[in-house]
TIFI-575790 format. One line per field, with one value per residue (C-alpha): residue number from 0; x negated, y negated, z; residue in one letter. Coordinates in steps of 0.25 Angstrom, whole numbers, plus 5000, padded with zeros to 4 digits. Layout:
BEGIN
k <- [NUM/...]
c1 <- [X/...]
c2 <- [Y/...]
c3 <- [Z/...]
r <- [A/...]
% end
This chain:
BEGIN
k <- [0/1/2/3/4/5/6/7/8/9/10/11/12/13/14/15/16/17/18/19/20/21/22/23/24/25/26/27/28/29/30/31/32/33/34/35/36/37/38/39/40/41/42/43/44/45/46/47/48/49/50/51/52/53/54/55/56/57/58/59/60/61/62/63/64/65/66/67/68/69/70/71/72/73/74/75/76/77/78/79/80/81/82/83/84/85/86/87/88/89/90/91/92/93/94/95/96/97/98/99/100/101/102/103/104/105/106/107/108/109/110/111/112/113/114/115/116/117/118/119/120/121/122/123/124/125/126/127/128/129/130/131/132/133/134/135/136/137/138/139/140/141/142/143/144/145/146/147/148/149/150/151/152/153/154/155/156/157/158/159/160/161/162/163/164/165/166/167/168/169/170/171/172/173/174/175/176/177/178/179/180/181/182/183/184/185/186/187/188/189/190/191/192/193/194/195/196/197/198/199/200/201/202/203/204/205/206/207/208/209/210/211/212/213/214/215/216/217/218/219/220/221/222/223/224/225/226/227/228/229/230/231/232/233/234/235/236/237/238/239/240/241/242/243/244/245/246/247/248/249/250/251/252/253/254/255/256/257/258/259/260/261/262/263/264/265/266/267/268/269/270/271/272/273/274/275/276/277/278/279/280/281/282/283/284/285/286/287/288/289/290/291/292/293/294/295/296/297/298/299/300/301/302/303/304/305/306/307/308/309/310/311/312/313/314/315/316/317/318/319/320/321/322/323/324/325/326/327/328/329/330/331/332/333/334/335/336/337/338/339/340/341/342/343/344/345/346/347/348/349/350/351/352/353/354/355/356/357/358/359/360/361/362/363/364/365/366/367/368/369/370/371/372/373/374/375/376/377/378/379/380/381/382/383/384/385/386/387/388/389/390/391/392/393/394/395/396/397/398/399/400/401/402/403/404/405/406/407/408/409/410/411/412/413]
c1 <- [5000/4995/4990/4998/4995/5008/5009/5020/5024/5034/5040/5048/5053/5063/5067/5073/5064/5063/5058/5048/5042/5041/5033/5024/5022/5019/5011/5002/5001/5004/5012/5011/5022/5027/5029/5017/5017/5006/5014/5021/5031/5020/5009/5018/5021/5007/5001/5013/5015/5027/5038/5040/5049/5057/5065/5073/5070/5077/5081/5078/5080/5067/5053/5042/5032/5033/5030/5039/5052/5062/5075/5086/5083/5070/5070/5060/5056/5047/5040/5031/5023/5013/5003/4994/4981/4977/4979/4966/4960/4957/4951/4954/4951/4960/4971/4971/4973/4985/4992/4989/4986/4995/5008/5008/5009/5020/5032/5041/5036/5039/5032/5023/5016/5008/5013/5008/4999/4997/4985/4982/4970/4961/4958/4953/4944/4939/4935/4928/4936/4929/4916/4917/4931/4935/4926/4913/4915/4917/4905/4896/4902/4901/4915/4922/4936/4944/4943/4930/4929/4924/4923/4919/4907/4912/4910/4913/4902/4892/4883/4869/4864/4857/4870/4878/4868/4870/4885/4883/4873/4884/4894/4887/4882/4897/4901/4907/4909/4911/4907/4910/4906/4917/4921/4917/4902/4895/4881/4879/4867/4870/4871/4865/4870/4856/4852/4865/4865/4851/4853/4866/4860/4848/4858/4867/4856/4849/4861/4864/4849/4852/4866/4868/4880/4879/4889/4896/4894/4902/4893/4900/4894/4905/4898/4895/4894/4878/4878/4888/4879/4865/4872/4877/4864/4858/4868/4865/4850/4852/4859/4873/4886/4896/4898/4910/4917/4928/4938/4944/4931/4924/4935/4939/4927/4918/4922/4921/4907/4903/4909/4901/4888/4891/4885/4893/4907/4914/4922/4932/4938/4951/4948/4958/4970/4979/4979/4983/4995/5000/5011/5021/5026/5012/5000/4996/5000/4987/4991/4988/4977/4969/4970/4962/4950/4950/4948/4937/4929/4934/4930/4936/4948/4954/4968/4969/4974/4986/4991/4980/4977/4981/4996/4996/5007/5004/5013/5004/4991/4995/5000/4987/4979/4988/4985/4970/4972/4981/4975/4974/4980/4983/4969/4961/4962/4950/4954/4946/4946/4956/4950/4958/4955/4959/4963/4960/4959/4961/4976/4979/4973/4985/4994/4984/4981/4996/4999/4989/4987/4973/4960/4952/4950/4940/4946/4939/4940/4932/4938/4944/4930/4921/4931/4931/4927/4918/4910/4910/4906/4919/4927/4923/4926/4939/4944/4938/4947/4959/4958/4956/4968/4976/4971/4974/4988/4985/4990/4979/4982/4980/4967/4962/4964/4952/4943/4939/4935/4948/4956/4948/4951/4965/4965/4959/4964/4978]
c2 <- [5000/4986/4978/4965/4952/4946/4931/4925/4911/4900/4894/4881/4878/4869/4879/4894/4901/4914/4905/4898/4911/4917/4904/4905/4920/4918/4905/4914/4926/4928/4916/4902/4890/4896/4910/4915/4927/4934/4935/4948/4955/4966/4956/4950/4963/4966/4952/4943/4939/4945/4937/4948/4939/4927/4923/4910/4903/4889/4877/4863/4850/4844/4851/4853/4849/4838/4841/4853/4855/4845/4852/4849/4862/4869/4883/4889/4903/4915/4920/4932/4934/4946/4948/4960/4961/4963/4948/4943/4956/4955/4941/4930/4918/4923/4928/4913/4908/4918/4916/4901/4895/4888/4889/4879/4869/4875/4865/4876/4875/4865/4873/4885/4892/4905/4912/4926/4935/4950/4956/4970/4978/4976/4961/4967/4976/4964/4955/4958/4949/4945/4952/4948/4945/4946/4957/4952/4938/4943/4951/4940/4930/4940/4938/4951/4946/4933/4922/4916/4902/4892/4878/4868/4860/4845/4834/4842/4834/4824/4832/4835/4850/4847/4841/4853/4862/4855/4857/4872/4873/4867/4877/4889/4887/4885/4898/4896/4908/4901/4887/4882/4871/4861/4865/4849/4852/4858/4854/4838/4831/4827/4842/4851/4865/4872/4863/4865/4880/4880/4871/4878/4892/4889/4886/4897/4907/4902/4903/4918/4921/4916/4922/4933/4925/4920/4909/4910/4897/4896/4887/4880/4885/4880/4875/4880/4896/4896/4886/4894/4906/4899/4893/4907/4912/4901/4903/4918/4917/4907/4918/4912/4921/4913/4904/4895/4891/4882/4891/4881/4874/4888/4894/4910/4913/4905/4913/4926/4923/4919/4931/4940/4933/4930/4939/4930/4927/4917/4908/4902/4888/4884/4868/4863/4874/4862/4859/4873/4875/4861/4859/4871/4871/4872/4881/4892/4899/4904/4919/4921/4910/4917/4931/4925/4920/4933/4941/4933/4934/4924/4929/4918/4909/4896/4896/4882/4883/4882/4867/4863/4848/4851/4853/4867/4875/4884/4895/4892/4894/4907/4912/4910/4917/4929/4930/4929/4941/4950/4958/4952/4965/4979/4985/4973/4967/4957/4949/4937/4927/4916/4903/4894/4879/4865/4858/4871/4873/4884/4879/4886/4900/4907/4903/4907/4920/4923/4920/4929/4940/4940/4933/4936/4922/4909/4899/4886/4873/4860/4849/4861/4865/4852/4844/4851/4843/4853/4854/4864/4876/4874/4871/4885/4892/4886/4889/4904/4904/4900/4912/4921/4916/4917/4932/4935/4929/4920/4905/4896/4887/4900/4903/4888/4890/4900/4893/4879/4877/4881/4872/4859/4863/4863/4848/4843/4854/4849]
c3 <- [5000/4997/5008/5010/5017/5025/5029/5036/5034/5039/5027/5025/5011/5005/4994/4993/5004/4995/4984/4992/4999/4985/4979/4991/4988/4973/4976/4985/4976/4961/4958/4955/4952/4939/4934/4927/4917/4924/4936/4932/4942/4943/4948/4958/4963/4965/4969/4973/4987/4993/5001/5012/5021/5021/5033/5034/5047/5047/5039/5040/5032/5031/5027/5037/5025/5015/5000/4997/4990/4994/5000/5008/5017/5021/5025/5034/5033/5037/5026/5024/5011/5008/4998/4993/4998/4983/4980/4987/4995/5009/5009/5020/5011/5000/5011/5016/5001/5001/5014/5016/5002/4992/5000/5010/5000/4991/4987/4992/5006/5016/5028/5028/5039/5039/5052/5051/5043/5042/5034/5030/5035/5023/5030/5042/5033/5026/5037/5050/5060/5072/5076/5091/5095/5109/5113/5106/5112/5127/5125/5120/5130/5142/5146/5147/5152/5153/5143/5138/5145/5135/5131/5121/5120/5122/5117/5104/5097/5101/5110/5106/5107/5120/5126/5121/5128/5141/5140/5137/5148/5158/5152/5153/5167/5170/5166/5152/5142/5129/5123/5109/5100/5096/5082/5079/5083/5072/5067/5069/5070/5084/5088/5078/5078/5079/5091/5098/5097/5102/5114/5117/5116/5125/5136/5134/5132/5145/5153/5147/5152/5166/5167/5157/5151/5137/5135/5121/5113/5100/5091/5080/5067/5057/5044/5030/5030/5030/5041/5050/5047/5051/5063/5068/5066/5075/5086/5085/5086/5098/5105/5103/5104/5096/5083/5081/5067/5064/5055/5047/5043/5038/5032/5033/5023/5032/5045/5038/5033/5048/5053/5043/5048/5063/5074/5084/5088/5078/5087/5077/5080/5072/5071/5060/5064/5067/5051/5048/5059/5066/5056/5060/5045/5039/5040/5048/5061/5070/5069/5054/5053/5064/5058/5046/5054/5064/5051/5046/5059/5071/5085/5093/5087/5093/5097/5105/5119/5128/5131/5121/5117/5102/5096/5097/5106/5117/5109/5096/5105/5111/5097/5092/5103/5102/5087/5089/5099/5091/5080/5066/5061/5068/5062/5065/5079/5077/5090/5093/5105/5105/5110/5117/5118/5118/5131/5139/5154/5164/5164/5152/5155/5162/5150/5139/5147/5148/5133/5127/5138/5137/5140/5128/5124/5125/5133/5131/5139/5137/5147/5155/5159/5157/5166/5178/5189/5194/5181/5170/5178/5187/5173/5168/5181/5182/5167/5170/5184/5177/5167/5180/5185/5172/5170/5184/5184/5195/5195/5192/5204/5213/5206/5208/5223/5223/5213/5215/5201/5196/5206/5202/5188/5190/5194/5180/5171/5175]
r <- [M/T/E/R/I/H/A/E/Y/W/L/E/T/G/V/D/P/Q/S/A/A/E/V/I/A/G/E/Q/S/S/G/T/F/V/A/L/P/G/E/T/P/E/L/K/A/R/S/G/A/R/V/E/R/L/D/I/L/A/H/R/E/R/P/S/L/S/G/G/T/A/S/N/R/Y/T/Q/C/A/L/E/L/S/W/P/I/E/N/F/G/A/S/L/P/N/L/M/S/T/I/A/G/N/L/F/E/L/R/Q/V/S/G/L/R/L/T/A/L/R/L/P/P/S/F/A/A/A/Y/P/G/P/A/F/G/I/D/G/T/R/K/L/A/G/V/S/E/G/P/L/I/G/T/I/I/K/P/S/V/G/L/S/P/Q/E/T/A/R/Q/V/Q/E/L/V/A/G/G/I/D/F/I/K/D/D/E/L/Q/G/D/G/S/H/C/P/F/D/Q/R/V/R/A/V/M/Q/V/V/N/A/H/A/D/R/T/G/K/K/V/M/V/A/F/N/I/T/G/D/L/D/Q/M/K/R/R/H/D/L/V/L/E/Q/G/G/T/C/V/M/V/V/L/N/S/I/G/I/V/G/L/H/E/V/R/R/H/S/Q/L/P/I/H/A/H/R/A/G/W/G/Y/L/T/R/S/E/A/L/G/W/D/Y/A/P/W/Q/M/L/W/R/L/A/G/A/D/H/M/H/V/N/G/L/R/N/K/F/S/E/T/D/E/S/V/I/A/A/A/R/A/V/L/A/P/V/M/P/S/A/P/M/Q/V/M/P/V/F/S/S/G/Q/T/G/L/Q/A/A/D/T/Y/K/A/I/G/C/A/D/L/I/H/T/A/G/G/G/I/F/G/H/P/G/G/V/A/A/G/V/E/A/L/R/E/A/W/V/A/A/I/E/G/V/P/I/D/S/R/A/E/Q/N/P/A/L/K/A/A/L/E/F/W/K]
% end
């Protein structure tokens, strides 16, 4: 039996929904805006996209998006399409062109959002997925249970390599598990990548020699392909245990090539995610989007955080984290670590744990650690204690009565 790719969409249209669905299916497979003699019934049966399901959900008087076919009534639907894999093979770049190519801008469409994706096993055979994932990350970070307590170098940019290393010194001495570059920190003249890596790893390695714990630092290697490979190699040479890339900046092929080259976990930042998702009538849900990056090789994926500083709802954040922890497909779990960030403190720990049912995650806090009146070490301790309370099911206020660092943190976290 021919393998097929299935994609589900929320569709809004001002024309007959069945007609709109068929236009989308034709545009994304064998058809175009006019009938062609070469598109025979046999060819369409072999290579055309199929409308598998079309359910009417609601009607409205105004379109969600401008520029479409004018109408007095717009119909909202749940649409499922499928394609034979023979159209393009087990290829992530070509999959992207098919499920999210020239369909959002069609005249017949006044709203379209990709909500789900099902892939056949041949994709798992073609792509290795994460090399380290949850277990490999825990082993390298020396954290066998509970979340990895993490933070971000701040200010995001402007520090010199030496100033960055001094901040890292304070963090590793304070018991942090994970540190990452900000996505804006690259290879500028004020803080060159090579100098930053060498200065930071000197601190991290010295701490590991003294204590036996090597803190995981995700250095941002985002750049051209040759640059990313060279930067990865420097991090590896200096004893580093993680590299970071910005997914929307390097693309699917960029991540896949870094994965093929890398001997370290890949921390995947989703900067730019908002322009793909913020309009409810356009773009992607996170669940189908993250599948592609996991197949391409991400080991950690950002999912925002509860009560974050951005516009994303808590429901959306939890759905994203659950998607990351769920199998890509039954034959390929490819679990990666969700990364919670953005305005995080220990106050989100209990709700996060309750929502996803595990602590296989990285919880990064900037101000929630650095702002502690007792200093960075107390900030790290307080965040860790908040997670102990969450996992044990103890109210955070009760736990704070036993831990001065957590008690002091509650005063400024609130």
